[in-house]
N, C-alpha and C positions, 0 to 999 in steps of 0.2 A: 773560243776560249783558249787562255795562255795557260800552258802547262808547266812553262819553267820555274824555278823555284825563285819566291819571292825574296827581295832583297832584306837586309836587316834594318831596323828603323827604330828610332825612338822618340818619345816625345819628352822635352824639358818644361819644367814650369818655372815660373819666376821666383817660387820659394826653394828652389833647388832640387826637387823630387824629379827623378828619372823612371819613365816606364819603358821598357824596351820589349820589341817585338819584330813583326815582319810587316813589309810594305808591298800590300797588292797593287798599289800604284805608287811609285818613286818620286821624289822630290823634297823640296823644303818648302813648308807655310810656317808663318809666324802670325798670331792674333789671339785673341781673348778666347779662353777655352771655356765653353759651357756644355752643359748635357741636357738631351733630349729624351724624353720619357714615352714617346710615341711608340707603339708596336709596329705602325705601318704607315707608309707615306714619306719612305726615306727621299725618293724621287723630287717631292714637293719640298722637304726640306732642302735638299741639295740646291735647288733652284729657286728658292725664296731669296729674293734681294734683301731682306731683313737680315740675313746672315752674313752680309759684308764684312770682311775683317774677323771672322770667327771661325773657330776649329771646333766641330761639333761633335761630342761624344754620345753615341747612341746606347742607352741602357738595355735595349733588348738587344739579347747575346747574338743572335743569328741575322743579320742584314744581307738581303740581296736576294732571297729566295724566290721572289716572282719577277726579277729583273728590272729592266727600266723599258719605257715607251714614250713616244712624243706626247699623246693624248695627257699625260701626268704632269707635264713639265709646269711649273708656274712662271716660266721666263725663258727666254731662249738660250740661256746657259746656266752652269752651277755658279753660284756665288760664294759658297763656303771657301774657306782659305783651305782647310782640312779636313778629313773626315776618320771617325775613330770608331771601331766595335770590337767586342770580344772576338767575332768571326764573321768574315763576309763569305757568303755561299759562293762557291766558283762556278757553279752551272745553275741557271735560273730553271725553275720548274712551273711554266704558265705559259698557257696558250697565247697571252697578250703579249708575251716579251718580245722586244726586237731586238735587245742586246743585254749582255750579262753585265751585272753592277761593276765589276772588276775592270772590264772592257770601256764601260762608259767613263768610269774614272780615269783612266789611263788616256783615252781619247781626249778628253778634256783638261787634263794634266792636275788633275785634284791629289795631291799628296794623301796618301791613306795609311793608316797603321792598324793592325789586328794584333791577336795574340798576347794581349796584355789583360791584366786584371781590371776590368772597367769597374767593377764595384768599389775596388779600393780608390780608383781615381774619381769617381763620382762622389764617394763618403769623403774625399779630400777637399773638394770642391763644394760640398756642402758644409763643411765644417770652417772651410777658410774662405769660402766666397770664390767667385769667378775670377779668375786669374790670368795674365798672359803666358803664352805656352810657344814654343817652336817644335814643330814635327819635322824629322828629317831622316833621311837615308844616308846622312854623312856623321854616321856614328862615332868615327874616330876623331872628331872635331870640335869636342865639347867646349874648348875655348872661344873659338870661333862661333860657335852657335850662342853661348852667354852673350857675346857680344851683340851679336844680332838680336837678340830677345832683349836686352837692356834698350835698345834703339828703338824699340817698338813702343809707340804711345799708349798709353792707358784708354779705354773706351770712354770713360767720362771725360767730356770736353771735345768729342771727336764729331764733325759735323761731316756724314759720310752720305747725305741725300744727294749731293751733286754727283757722287760717284756711281749711282744707280738709276736716276731719272731719265728719262727720254729726253733726246737733244730737240726735237720738234713736235709739235703737236700733231695728232692723227685721231681719225674717226673711226669707230665701229658700229656697224648697225645690224640689225637682224633682219630677216628676210621679209620685204614688203615694207620696210624703213621701219621707225620707231614712232610709238604713239606719245612717247615724252621724250626729253632731251637732257641728258645728265652729263656734268662735267666731272671728269675723275682726275684730281691732283695726283700726279704720279711721283711718290716721294719712295717709290721702290714698289710699286703696286704689283700684287700677284696677279695672273691671268685670271683666276677663278672669281676676283672682283669683276672684271670685265663680264665673264660668261654669266654670273649670277644678275647683272644687269640686262644683257642682252636676253637672257632667259624670261625676264618680265616685260619684255617689248620694249626697252629703252635704247635709242641712239647715244651712244657715249663718245664724247670728246674728251680724249686723253691728254692733259697738259701739262708741260714740264713743271718742276717743282717751283720755280721762280716766277711763274706767271703772275702779273699784278691781277689784285682781285676786279679793278674794273674792265680789263681785257677778258675776262671769264665772264664776267655778267652782261658784258655787251654782244654776247654769243645768244643772249635770250634764253638761257638753261632753265629747266624748271626745277633743278635741283642740282646739289653740289656735294661729291663725296671726297674725303680726304683719306689717302690710303694709308696702308703700312709703310714701314721704312727702317732703315738701320740707324744706328748711333744715337748719340744724346740730343733729346730735343731743345736742350737750351741755347747752344750756339746758333740756331737757326732764327736768329731775332727777326732777319727781314721777311723770312717766310710767316711768323708767327704775326706780325704786323697786319700783312695781307690776308689772314685766316680771322683776324680781328675783324677787318672791313666785310669779309664774307658773312661772319656770325650777325654783325649787325644791317645786312642788307634787306633780311625779309625772305630770302630764298631759301629753302629748306635745304639744312646742312647735317651730313653724318659723315662723323670721324670714325675711323678703324685703326686701332694700336697707336703707330706713331701720330695719325692724324688725331685720335683722342687727347694725346699728351699735347700737342700742338694748339688744340682748341682750350686746353686748361690754360695754359701758358697766355693764350691771347685775351682770357678773360681776367687774367691778373694772378692766377695760381701759380703753384711752384711744383716741379718734378723733382725726384731723386733717383739715386741708383740703388736697386735691388742688390742684395748679398750675392745671390746666384740666378736670379732671373727666374721666370717662368717659361719652360719650353718643353711643350708636349702636347698631347691630346687628350689629357683627363684632368684638367682643372675645374672643381666645381665652384659655380657662380650661382649667388641668390638674387633674385630680384626682390629691391627692398619692398616694393609695393605689393606684391602679391605673395611673395615668400615662396616662390616657385624656384627650383633649382634646376639651371642645366648644366651639362658636362661640356666643356668648351676646348678648344684648341688654342692655344697661346704661345707666343713667340716674342717677348721682350725682356730688357733688361733694366728698364726704369719705370717709375711709376708716378701717378699724380698724389700729391700731399693733401689729404683730405680737409686739413684744416685751413690750407691756405686759400679755399675756393670763396668768390664772393656771395654775397646776399643774391638770392635768385637762381643760383646754379646749384642744382640739387645731385647729390650721390644717388644713382639708381639702381646700381649693381655693386655687389662687394664679394670678394673672393672669400670662400669657406675655408681656406687653408690658412691665409694669414692675414684677412681683412682689409687687404689693401682694394683700393677704388677700381671698379670694373666697369662703371657707367656713369654717364653724365647727362644731364637735360637742363636746359635754360627755360625758366619759368616764361609764358607769354611770348615766347619765339620757336620757330620750328626746328630746333638745333638740338641734338643730341649725338651722342658717341659712346663708343664702347673699346676697353683694352684687349678684349679677346677677337677671335676672326670668325665671324658668322660665315663667311665663303670658305671654311676649311674644307680642304679636299686630301684624303678621304673621307674625312671626318674628325668627329663626330658632327651631327647637323642639327643638334637641339637648338642652335641660335639663328639657323637660316629664316626664321621669321621676322629677324629685323630688317631684312631687305623689303620684305612686305609692308612693314611700319613706315620705312622710309616712303614708298610709293603713296602709302595710304595719307601720310604728311602732303605729298606733292598735290594730291588729288584735292585737299581740303583747300588749297591756298586760292 
């Protein structure tokens, strides 16, 4: 544990607001500032590739109390640009901790900020929407920081998938081999998607984001999954075209988060940017058919426009907070998707059953 005094630091927003505090991990980071309402799972958040080019503010005031450990990671490195909390716990109190959060952030060079009024910051983001910001320990260089911030492009229009996808395909299999073969398109896939597939006995071929649909289908897969990922789905025209071919192939298809948005675009729908997005583990979602409600984990800044969907594409789930589209299904085809995260770790686990539904669809083919 590091005991020296943290540096002064600040967060400058594009509307000119400045929040001054301390830096348990020094440096400078620029990106879209969003807030996450989860009470646990900060390491999963840090390592989620969907947070590429974003600075994450935690609404839970104390972050870091149980430290960090390798099994909690959703990828091989943190992807957030910067991390903000009211207070970071200096020393973890957990038998499973391998490293204190502050040490983890410094080792991975993730700039962090604490000691600010996060309630005021979150309220500002709720009122004015997610905005670009720069987090830095260069507190005496406001003019230079403003210039760096002005040069940062907005999230709308950014195609970030190529920054997080795997460079080459690879395969994972459960012990004894897999009874089914699933292709997972890696748009920034979380590790727990792979774990969830392996736990159900599937051999998983993880494919780079721009793998042509024929190359995927030539593997003889029993099903295809479209993963989560960062950025705006609309600039990903080439990927959308391949998703359209996969949806028309007759092979069972399941999309999660960005995969859900790409499927909607492939079917002729539209997406739009949310004011401040959904980031957290407490989003209520209603199943349109049954009326049942699940508490879900979510992380997205864009949503599907329900009015733009073609005939035969049904909205299956809606968000009870704002009515946004949370799930789709195609009539007559083994194709469905959800905006939220059924693989969520550490939870909630209300939506885990969707993986079982995917395999039930595979078994019926």
